[in-house]
C-alpha positions as CSV (number, residue, x, y, z in Angstrom):
1,M,0.0,0.0,0.0
2,K,2.8,2.4,0.9
3,R,4.6,1.9,-2.4
4,T,1.4,2.2,-4.5
5,L,1.3,6.0,-4.7
6,P,5.0,6.5,-5.6
7,I,4.5,3.9,-8.4
8,I,1.4,5.6,-9.8
9,V,3.1,9.0,-9.6
10,I,6.2,7.9,-11.4
11,S,4.2,6.0,-14.0
12,Q,2.0,9.1,-14.6
13,F,5.1,11.2,-15.0
14,F,6.6,8.8,-17.5
15,C,3.4,8.5,-19.6
16,T,2.4,12.1,-19.6
17,S,5.8,13.1,-21.0
18,L,4.0,12.3,-24.3
19,W,1.7,15.3,-23.9
20,F,4.0,18.2,-24.9
21,A,6.6,16.1,-26.9
22,G,5.4,17.8,-30.1
23,N,5.4,21.3,-28.6
24,S,9.0,21.0,-27.4
25,I,10.2,20.3,-31.0
26,I,7.7,22.5,-32.8
27,S,10.4,24.9,-34.2
28,D,12.3,21.9,-35.7
29,I,9.1,20.4,-37.1
30,A,8.0,23.7,-38.5
31,R,11.5,24.3,-40.1
32,D,11.7,20.9,-41.7
33,H,8.1,20.9,-43.0
34,N,7.8,24.7,-43.8
35,L,4.9,25.2,-41.4
36,D,3.5,28.6,-40.4
37,Q,3.6,30.4,-37.0
38,H,0.1,29.2,-36.0
39,F,1.1,25.5,-36.1
40,L,1.9,25.6,-32.4
41,A,-1.7,26.2,-31.6
42,H,-2.8,23.5,-34.1
43,I,-0.5,20.8,-32.8
44,T,-1.5,21.6,-29.2
45,S,-5.2,21.6,-30.2
46,A,-4.8,18.3,-32.0
47,I,-3.6,16.4,-28.9
48,Q,-6.2,18.2,-26.8
49,F,-8.9,17.3,-29.3
50,G,-7.7,13.7,-29.3
51,F,-7.8,13.6,-25.5
52,I,-11.3,15.0,-25.6
53,A,-12.5,12.4,-28.1
54,G,-10.8,9.7,-26.0
55,T,-12.3,10.8,-22.7
56,L,-15.8,11.0,-24.3
57,V,-15.5,7.5,-25.6
58,F,-14.1,6.2,-22.3
59,A,-16.9,8.0,-20.4
60,I,-19.8,6.9,-22.6
61,F,-18.7,3.3,-22.4
62,T,-17.7,3.5,-18.7
63,V,-14.4,1.9,-19.6
64,S,-12.4,2.6,-16.4
65,D,-15.4,1.5,-14.2
66,R,-16.2,-1.7,-16.2
67,F,-12.6,-2.9,-16.7
68,S,-9.5,-3.1,-14.6
69,P,-8.1,0.5,-14.5
70,S,-4.5,-0.9,-14.3
71,I,-5.0,-2.8,-17.6
72,V,-6.7,0.2,-19.2
73,F,-3.7,2.3,-18.1
74,F,-1.2,-0.2,-19.5
75,V,-2.9,-0.6,-22.9
76,S,-3.3,3.1,-23.3
77,S,0.3,3.8,-22.5
78,I,1.5,1.4,-25.2
79,L,-0.8,2.8,-27.9
80,A,-0.2,6.4,-27.0
81,G,3.6,5.7,-27.2
82,L,3.3,4.1,-30.6
83,F,1.3,7.0,-32.1
84,N,3.8,9.4,-30.5
85,L,6.4,7.8,-32.8
86,G,4.3,8.4,-35.8
87,I,5.6,11.9,-36.5
88,T,9.1,10.5,-36.9
89,I,8.1,8.9,-40.2
90,D,10.0,10.4,-43.1
91,Q,8.2,12.5,-45.7
92,I,5.2,13.1,-43.3
93,D,3.0,16.0,-44.0
94,S,1.3,18.5,-41.7
95,T,-2.1,16.7,-41.8
96,E,-0.5,13.4,-40.8
97,I,1.4,15.1,-37.9
98,L,-1.8,16.4,-36.5
99,L,-3.5,13.0,-36.9
100,F,-0.7,11.3,-34.9
101,R,-0.9,13.9,-32.2
102,F,-4.7,13.4,-32.1
103,L,-4.3,9.7,-31.7
104,T,-1.7,10.2,-29.0
105,G,-4.1,12.4,-27.1
106,F,-6.9,9.9,-27.6
107,F,-5.0,7.3,-25.6
108,L,-3.8,9.7,-23.0
109,A,-7.4,9.6,-21.9
110,G,-6.7,6.1,-20.6
111,I,-3.7,7.5,-18.6
112,Y,-4.4,10.8,-16.8
113,P,-8.0,10.4,-15.6
114,V,-7.5,6.6,-15.2
115,G,-4.5,7.3,-13.0
116,M,-6.6,9.5,-10.8
117,K,-9.3,6.8,-10.7
118,I,-6.7,4.3,-9.5
119,A,-5.5,6.7,-6.8
120,A,-9.2,7.3,-5.7
121,D,-9.6,3.5,-5.5
122,Y,-6.7,3.3,-3.0
123,Y,-7.0,6.6,-1.0
124,Q,-10.4,7.7,0.1
125,S,-9.0,9.6,3.1
126,G,-6.3,12.1,2.2
127,L,-7.3,12.0,-1.5
128,G,-6.4,15.7,-2.0
129,K,-2.8,15.0,-0.9
130,S,-2.6,11.9,-3.1
131,L,-3.9,13.7,-6.1
132,G,-1.6,16.6,-5.4
133,F,1.4,14.2,-6.0
134,L,-0.4,12.7,-9.0
135,V,-1.2,16.0,-10.8
136,G,2.3,17.2,-9.9
137,A,3.6,14.2,-11.8
138,L,1.5,15.3,-14.8
139,V,2.9,18.8,-14.6
140,I,6.5,17.6,-14.6
141,G,5.8,15.0,-17.3
142,T,4.2,17.8,-19.4
143,A,7.3,19.9,-19.0
144,F,9.8,17.1,-19.4
145,P,10.1,17.2,-23.2
146,H,11.4,20.8,-23.0
147,L,14.2,19.5,-20.8
148,L,14.8,16.6,-23.2
149,K,15.0,19.1,-26.0
150,N,17.7,20.9,-24.1
151,F,19.7,17.7,-23.5
152,V,19.6,16.4,-27.0
153,A,20.5,19.8,-28.6
154,G,22.7,18.9,-31.5
155,F,21.0,15.6,-32.0
156,P,18.0,14.9,-34.3
157,W,14.7,16.2,-32.8
158,K,13.3,12.7,-33.2
159,Y,15.3,11.6,-30.1
160,V,12.7,13.5,-28.0
161,L,10.0,11.2,-29.4
162,Y,12.0,8.0,-29.0
163,S,12.7,8.9,-25.3
164,T,9.1,9.8,-24.4
165,T,7.7,6.7,-26.0
166,T,10.2,4.6,-24.1
167,L,9.2,6.3,-20.8
168,S,5.5,5.7,-21.6
169,V,6.0,1.9,-22.1
170,I,8.0,1.7,-18.9
171,G,5.2,3.6,-17.0
172,G,2.5,1.3,-18.3
173,L,4.4,-1.8,-17.4
174,C,5.0,-0.5,-13.8
175,V,1.2,0.0,-13.3
176,L,0.3,-3.4,-14.9
177,F,2.7,-5.5,-12.7
178,L,2.9,-3.4,-9.5
179,V,-0.5,-1.7,-9.0
180,P,-3.4,-4.1,-8.8
181,D,-7.0,-2.8,-8.6
182,G,-7.6,-0.8,-5.4
183,P,-9.5,-1.9,-2.3
184,F,-12.2,0.8,-2.8
185,R,-12.9,0.0,-6.4
186,K,-16.6,-0.6,-7.3
187,S,-17.0,-2.2,-10.6
188,G,-19.8,-1.3,-13.0
189,N,-20.7,-4.4,-15.0
190,K,-23.1,-3.0,-17.6
191,I,-22.7,-0.2,-20.2
192,K,-24.9,2.7,-19.1
193,L,-24.7,5.3,-21.9
194,T,-26.0,8.1,-19.6
195,A,-23.8,7.2,-16.6
196,F,-21.4,10.0,-17.4
197,L,-24.1,12.5,-16.8
198,S,-25.3,11.3,-13.4
199,G,-22.8,13.3,-11.4
200,F,-24.2,16.6,-12.8
201,K,-27.5,16.0,-10.9
202,N,-25.6,16.9,-7.8
203,P,-25.4,20.7,-7.3
204,Q,-22.0,20.4,-5.5
205,F,-20.6,18.3,-8.3
206,R,-21.8,20.9,-10.8
207,S,-20.2,23.7,-8.8
208,V,-16.8,22.2,-8.5
209,S,-16.9,21.0,-12.1
210,F,-17.6,24.5,-13.4
211,G,-14.8,25.8,-11.2
212,Y,-12.5,23.3,-12.9
213,F,-13.7,24.4,-16.3
214,G,-12.7,28.0,-15.6
215,H,-9.2,26.8,-14.4
216,M,-8.8,24.8,-17.7
217,W,-9.4,27.9,-19.8
218,E,-6.2,29.3,-18.5
219,L,-3.9,26.3,-17.8
220,Y,-2.9,24.7,-21.1
221,T,-2.8,27.9,-23.0
222,F,-0.4,29.4,-20.5
223,W,1.7,26.2,-20.7
224,A,1.7,26.2,-24.5
225,F,2.7,29.9,-24.7
226,V,5.5,29.9,-22.1
227,P,8.1,29.3,-24.9
228,V,6.4,32.0,-27.0
229,M,6.6,34.5,-24.1
230,L,10.3,33.7,-23.6
231,A,11.1,33.9,-27.4
232,A,9.2,37.3,-27.6
233,Y,11.3,38.6,-24.7
234,N,14.5,37.5,-26.4
235,N,13.5,39.2,-29.6
236,Y,12.3,42.4,-27.8
237,Y,15.5,42.9,-25.7
238,G,18.0,41.0,-27.7
239,E,18.5,38.5,-24.9
240,N,19.7,34.9,-25.2
241,L,17.5,33.1,-22.7
242,N,17.6,29.3,-22.9
243,I,14.0,28.8,-24.0
244,S,13.9,25.0,-23.7
245,L,15.5,24.9,-20.2
246,L,13.5,27.8,-18.8
247,S,10.2,26.4,-20.3
248,F,10.9,23.1,-18.4
249,L,11.8,24.8,-15.2
250,I,8.8,27.3,-15.3
251,I,6.2,24.7,-16.1
252,A,7.7,21.9,-13.9
253,S,7.7,24.3,-10.9
254,G,3.9,23.8,-10.8
255,G,4.5,20.2,-9.7
256,L,5.7,21.5,-6.4
257,A,2.6,23.8,-6.2
258,C,0.4,20.7,-6.6
259,V,2.1,18.8,-3.8
260,L,2.0,21.9,-1.5
261,S,-1.7,22.7,-2.2
262,G,-2.7,19.1,-1.6
263,I,-0.9,19.1,1.8
264,I,-2.2,22.5,2.8
265,S,-5.8,21.6,1.8
266,Q,-5.7,18.8,4.5
267,K,-5.6,21.6,7.2
268,F,-7.5,24.5,5.6
269,G,-10.1,22.8,3.3
270,T,-9.9,21.7,-0.3
271,K,-12.5,24.1,-1.7
272,K,-11.0,27.1,0.2
273,I,-7.4,26.5,-1.1
274,A,-8.7,25.9,-4.6
275,A,-10.5,29.2,-4.6
276,I,-7.4,31.0,-3.3
277,A,-5.2,29.4,-6.0
278,L,-7.7,30.2,-8.8
279,S,-7.9,33.9,-7.5
280,A,-4.1,34.1,-7.6
281,S,-3.8,32.8,-11.2
282,C,-6.6,35.2,-12.2
283,L,-4.6,38.1,-10.8
284,C,-1.5,37.0,-12.8
285,C,-3.5,37.1,-16.0
286,I,-4.8,40.6,-15.2
287,I,-1.4,42.1,-14.3
288,S,0.6,40.2,-16.9
289,P,1.2,43.3,-19.1
290,L,3.2,44.9,-16.3
291,F,5.7,42.0,-16.4
292,L,5.9,40.3,-19.8
293,F,8.1,43.1,-21.3
294,A,9.6,44.4,-18.0
295,G,13.1,45.8,-18.5
296,S,14.4,43.5,-15.7
297,T,15.0,40.0,-16.9
298,S,14.9,38.6,-13.3
299,L,11.5,40.3,-12.7
300,F,10.1,38.8,-15.9
301,I,11.4,35.3,-15.1
302,T,10.2,35.5,-11.5
303,F,6.7,36.5,-12.6
304,L,6.5,33.5,-14.9
305,F,7.5,31.2,-12.1
306,I,4.8,32.7,-9.8
307,W,2.2,32.4,-12.5
308,A,3.2,28.8,-13.2
309,F,2.9,28.1,-9.5
310,A,-0.6,29.6,-9.2
311,V,-2.0,28.3,-12.5
312,I,-1.8,24.6,-11.5
313,A,-2.1,24.7,-7.7
314,D,-5.9,24.2,-7.8
315,S,-5.9,21.4,-10.3
316,P,-5.5,18.4,-7.9
317,L,-8.0,20.1,-5.5
318,F,-10.7,20.4,-8.2
319,S,-10.0,16.7,-9.1
320,T,-10.4,15.8,-5.5
321,L,-13.7,17.8,-5.2
322,V,-15.0,16.1,-8.4
323,A,-14.1,12.6,-7.1
324,Q,-15.6,13.3,-3.7
325,N,-18.9,14.5,-5.1
326,A,-19.2,11.9,-7.9
327,P,-21.4,8.8,-7.5
328,D,-19.4,5.9,-6.2
329,E,-20.3,3.5,-9.0
330,S,-19.3,5.9,-11.7
331,R,-16.4,7.8,-10.1
332,G,-14.0,7.0,-12.9
333,T,-16.5,7.9,-15.6
334,S,-17.4,11.2,-13.8
335,L,-13.7,12.2,-13.6
336,T,-13.3,11.3,-17.3
337,I,-16.2,13.4,-18.5
338,V,-15.2,16.4,-16.5
339,N,-11.7,16.1,-18.0
340,C,-13.4,15.8,-21.5
341,I,-15.3,19.1,-21.1
342,G,-12.3,20.8,-19.4
343,F,-10.0,19.9,-22.3
344,S,-12.6,21.0,-24.8
345,I,-12.4,24.4,-23.3
346,T,-8.6,24.4,-23.7
347,I,-8.9,24.2,-27.5
348,I,-11.2,27.3,-27.6
349,S,-8.8,29.2,-25.4
350,L,-5.7,28.1,-27.4
351,Q,-7.2,29.1,-30.7
352,F,-8.6,32.3,-29.3
353,I,-5.2,33.5,-28.0
354,S,-3.5,32.3,-31.2
355,F,-6.0,34.4,-33.2
356,L,-5.3,37.5,-31.0
357,S,-1.6,37.1,-31.2
358,D,-1.2,39.0,-34.4
359,K,-4.2,41.3,-33.9
360,I,-3.4,43.2,-30.7
361,D,-0.3,44.2,-28.7
362,A,1.4,41.0,-27.4
363,R,1.5,42.5,-23.9
364,Y,-2.2,42.4,-23.5
365,I,-3.4,39.1,-25.1
366,Y,-2.9,37.0,-21.9
367,M,-5.2,39.2,-19.9
368,F,-8.0,37.4,-21.8
369,L,-7.0,34.2,-19.9
370,A,-8.6,35.8,-16.8
371,I,-12.1,35.1,-18.3
372,G,-11.9,31.4,-17.2
373,P,-10.8,32.0,-13.6
374,I,-13.4,34.7,-13.1
375,L,-16.3,32.5,-14.3
376,G,-14.8,29.5,-12.3
377,L,-14.7,31.5,-9.1
378,F,-18.3,32.6,-9.6
379,A,-19.4,29.0,-10.0
380,L,-17.3,27.8,-7.1
381,L,-18.3,30.4,-4.6
382,R,-21.9,31.2,-5.6
383,K,-24.3,30.6,-2.7
384,K,-26.8,27.9,-3.3
385,R,-30.5,28.5,-2.7
């Protein structure tokens, strides 16, 4: 039992390294295939859209509730890893690149929410703390390809994809052989095509879900545009910041935020700490014009670290609140459908910010990310009649 959480956390880190593998090498892919500046938004949206489609299919057919979550996690890790390798094929075109990222995202739906389901089946008390470590692993896994890109500089960009696929396979094998189904698992034996909607009948479930949706409007767009912010600063001031290394450090720092928020929530309450974190990230969006082109490089970098810390700290707390307010017999399905809707929102946000990027002053576009946190706070804190 004691070793279970570390194994799930490490496996989650290994497998979710697939998520931003394409983003970390986007400049190399764009150069080799003559792609335009908006391809970053397209390649990120493709994997998000794949994840959405995957979570919808997994939710409708209640896959993680009807079958062993450990086996679902393993099979998904292998298939996601194989499709991740797809964009290493010679003479591939932009449409095929997007297709392979879509398919990678589709099977990530059997990794991230299913990993949370496995944790919920083991840890009913202290779930916030457990999911803090788990989401922290997702954060570091998401950032890890940027670090790999820094390490393999001078080598072909395909090495990033070889490495992340290998990690995904290892992560899946660890869960398959070392993490049996949890003691609190309740299996659903029949397909219930409307089971994924049952949680929304509960007002508390709706409240925390809409809070999570507001959080997701900001999160992945911020992560996707961190390298863009750093590159823009380099161009504006003629600096030579290491974009790959700094992107990793900034995004990965959020992993610590997840762990700390999970621990703090044990004392002060999950909902309260989630609201504070969401308020802090909202403030970062609003004041971002003051810092993104600040003359002081240290001030600029410090602000990005603070924003990265605030933007993810509430994520494990919202997942905890969703799991705690979901029906027992469809907890995995409820987590999956909430993920599905949340990641759908990320595509709208990504495309919206990408659209604005050449329409208005770059200093002001990230203020629009505050829309999500504001609406999320309203849903989370609104008094029920």
